[in-house]
N, C-alpha and C positions, 0 to 999 in steps of 0.2 A: 648275621644280618636278620634283624627282626622284620616281621611282616609289616608292610606299609599300611598306614591307617586310612584305608579307603575301601569302598565296596568293590568287589571283583568286576562288576559291570559298569563301573564309573568311567565316563568318557575321558579321553586324553587331557582335554583342557581342565576338567574338574580335578584330575590328578595333580596337575600343576598347581592349582589353587590350594588344595588340601595339604599337599606335602610342603609347599613353601611356607604355608601358615605355621606348620610345625617348627620349621627352622627359625622363623621370627620369634616364636614363643620361647625358644631355648638358646637364642643367639648370645654370644659373649662379646663380640667385637662390633656389631652393627645393630642400631636401633632406629625406629621411626619416630620423629618428632611430630606428633599429631597436631600440636598447636601451630607449628609452622605450615604443616600440610593444609590445615583448614584455612589459614591466612592466604596461601597461594590459590586455593580453590575459590575463595571469595573474590580475589582479584580476577581470576579467569571468568567467573560468573558475570562480573561487571563488564569486562571487556568483550566477552564472547569468544568462542573457540574458532580459530582460523580453520578454514576448510582446505586440507591438503589434497592436491591432485597428483596421483602417482605419474600419470602420463605427461604432466607438464614439465617434469624434470628433463632437461636436455640430454642427460646421460643415459636415459632408459630407452630401450627399444619398445615401442608400444603401437600396435596396430590391433584395435579391438575386433576387427573383422577376420583376423588370421589366427590359426592354431599355432603359428610360429611364435606368437607372443607367449603362450603357455610354455613352450619348449625353452624359450629364452629365460623365462622366470625360474624354471626348475634348475637350469644350469647355473644361473646367477646365484640362486640361494643355496645350491650345493657348495658353492665356493665363497659364500658370504661370511667370512670369519677372519679374524686376526690380521690386522694391517700394520701392526708395529713389528719390529723396532724402528722402521723407517717413519720418522715423524711427519714426513710430507706425503706418505702414501695414504690415500683415502678411498672410501667406498666408490666414489664416482670414477676413479681410475679403473676399477674392476668393471663396473656397469657399462661404462662407455667403450672399453676395449671389447667386451662381448658384443655390444651393439654394432660396433664397426666390423667385427668378424662376421656377424650374421648378415649384415648388409652387403658385404663383399661376396659371401658365399652362403646362400640360404640353406644349403644342405649341411653346413658345418656342425650343426647340433643334432644331426640324425643319429639314432641310437647306435647304429653299427660303428659310426665314427667316434662317438663318445666312448664306446666299449674298448677302443684302441688308444685312448688318450694317453699321452706321456708328458713328462716334464719338457721334453723337446717341443712337443706340439704347443704347449702353453707358451713357452718362451719365444718360439720362432713364429707361430701363426697368430696367436691371440693377444699376447702381451708384449709384442715386439716393441711398440712405441713406448710403453711404460718402462721396459728394461733399458731401452736406448736413452730414455730420459734420466737414467741414473738411479731408478728406484730398485729396491730389493724386495721381491715378493716372498714372504716367508712361507714355509711349509708347502713348497711347490709339489714335492713328491706325494704329500697327503692329498693335495687338491686333485692331482692326476688320478690317484687311486679312487677318490670319491666320484670323479667323472666316469671312470670305467664301471663302477658299481651302478651308477645311474643308467648308463647305456645298456648294461647287461639286463637289469631289472625291467627297464622299459621294453626291451626287445622280447623278453620272456613272458611278461605278464600283461603288457598294455599296448600291444601292436606297435611298439616303438614310439608312442606318442604320449606326452604329458596330458594332452587334452582328453584322451581316453580315460586316463586315471582320474582326472578331475570329475568327469561325468559319472564315474562309478560311485562317487560319494553322495550322489542324489541331493545336491544342493545343501549339504551339511558341512559347515566349516570344521566343526569338531570331528565329524566323520572323516573328512579329508586329512586332518592332522593324524588321526588314528591310522588311516590307510597308508600315509606316507611313512610313518614311523614303523608300521608293520612290514612294509615292503623294502625299505632302505635302511640297513643297519647304521649307515653314516649319519642319519637324521635322528637317531635315538639318543637324545641329549638328556642324560640323567647323572646323578651323583649319589654318593652315600654319605649321610651326615649323622654322626653319633649313632650308627647302626641302623638308620632308617633311609630307605631309598627316596630320593627327591627328584622330581621330574621338572624339566624346563621346556624341552621340545622347542628351543628357540628358532632354529632354521626351518623346521616343519611349519611352525606358525607364521613365520615371516613369509614363507612360500604361499600359504593360503591368503594372507593379507595382501600380498602383492598381486595375486591372481584377481582378487576382488577389486583392487585398485586399478589394475591395468585394464580390466574389462568393465570398469565403472559399475560394478554390481549387477551386470546384465549378462545374458547368455551363460556361458560356462563360469562366469564370474559372479553369478547370483548365488548367495548363500542365505538360507532362512535363519541362521543362527550366528551371523558374523559377530554378534555381541559376546559369544562364548569364548572368543580368543582372549588370552591374557596379553600383557605387554611382552616384548621380546627381550629377555634378560641378556643384555650385552655389556658394553662398557660406556657408551655415550650417555644413555639415560641416567644411570647411577651417578655419573660425573655431574650432570646437571642438577639432580636431586640433592647431591651432597653439597654442591656450591650454594644452593638456596637454603640449606639447613634442614631439609626434610629427612635426609639420611644422616645419621650421626655415627661417626666412627670412633672407636677407642683411640687414645693418643698414639698407641703403638702402630695401629693400622694406618691412621692418618699420616704418620711420619713415613711409613714405608711407601705409601702411595705418592706422597709429595716428593720423596727421594727417587721415585721411579724404580723402586726395587720390585722385582717380579713376585707376584702372588701366585704360588703354585696352583695349577688346575686341580680341582677336587679338594683343596684344603678348606678347612672350616671358614676362614675369612672370605675366601672366594665364593663359596656357596652362600654364605650369609649376605654378602653384597647383592648377589643375584636374586635371592629369595626376598630380601627386604624391598628390592626394586619392584618386583612383581606385586607384592602386597601393598606397597605405597601407592602405586598407580591404580590398583583396584580400589583402594580407599578413596582416592581422588575422584575416580569415576562415580562411585556411589554418592559422594557428597555433592558433586557437580550436578548430577541428575536430580538429586533432591532439591538443590537450590533452584534449578530451573523450574521444577514442578511447583515449588512454593511461590515463585515469582509469577507463575501463570504464563510463562513464555512458551509459545509453541516452538518445539524444537525436536529434531531427530534425537533419539536416544544416543547419548554420548557413549562410545565404546572405549575399551582399553586400547584398541588399535588407533583410534583418533588421538588419544593422549600420547601414545608411543610415538607416532609420527610427528606430533607437535613438539614434544620434548627433544626428540632426535634432531629435528630441523633447527630448533633453537640452539642446541649444542653445536651443530655443524656450522652455524653462522657466527659463533662466538668462540671459536677454538683458541684464539689468541688471548682471550680474556678469562677463560676458565682455568682452574687448577688442573694438574695432571689427572688423567683417568687411571684406574687400576690396570696393571699390565699382567696379563695371563696368556700364556701360549696354549691355545685350545681351539678346537673346532666347534 
């Protein structure tokens, strides 16, 4: 394993950008069509960017005045991965089930209870309606393990509260990503590509973005560097970018995805899909802000978080019209 090409003091989000750039430069199965990307940005610049409100989604628990929201978000994003092979199981099933559990018992996400979480806890208490509805939740044993880790670390290091952890980041989004990945092994999302370590930190960054959204950028949700977050490399956004021609797959990879053949976690194609998605959204962000500046339009700086939420929402609303997403069993 060669040393990763970044400075030792580089922030977590900068590591994501620098290491995914390396992957895109050396990729064999995935590339970015910059002409298509520029065309999509031009359309977005003309239409304007829709403003996504995290708390307006019916499936989220959101009380900006309560520390319970931070606790909910941490639990949610500890479990926010892998919803297939059940084609009907979606993120909103997870988010709404946790919301219902918290509203029934505000102590259910206390650190001591999380530290004792089991598959039975999830099936019986939290996801009972989802399971009763015929859905199969994958990797339940891994989800329970991650919850126990969250509970143990919160109790040991942060007085049992996600809000205490957030405050320790001193209003730095990248600093909070760094703190989360340093504290919770289950949030350390990285791979090895052609002998180089590649960082994604997907769920750690989702957590920070969700905190910012849930608290509307105020109080413990205020971050001075929210722009430092990258997009969150999952499956829905690359699905959208591939359907629009921004991500270009080799014939072999395109056929595997279309046939719903599993792409192994940590394989070169899987890493390339995720890395190219990060870099494509980063390029979109740069071009979009440049376009707004040249047009003289007063606007808030567009972030990768803005684009991630927009693209994810677009994909969620058009699932029946999009080609299949790539399928990888991973956390």
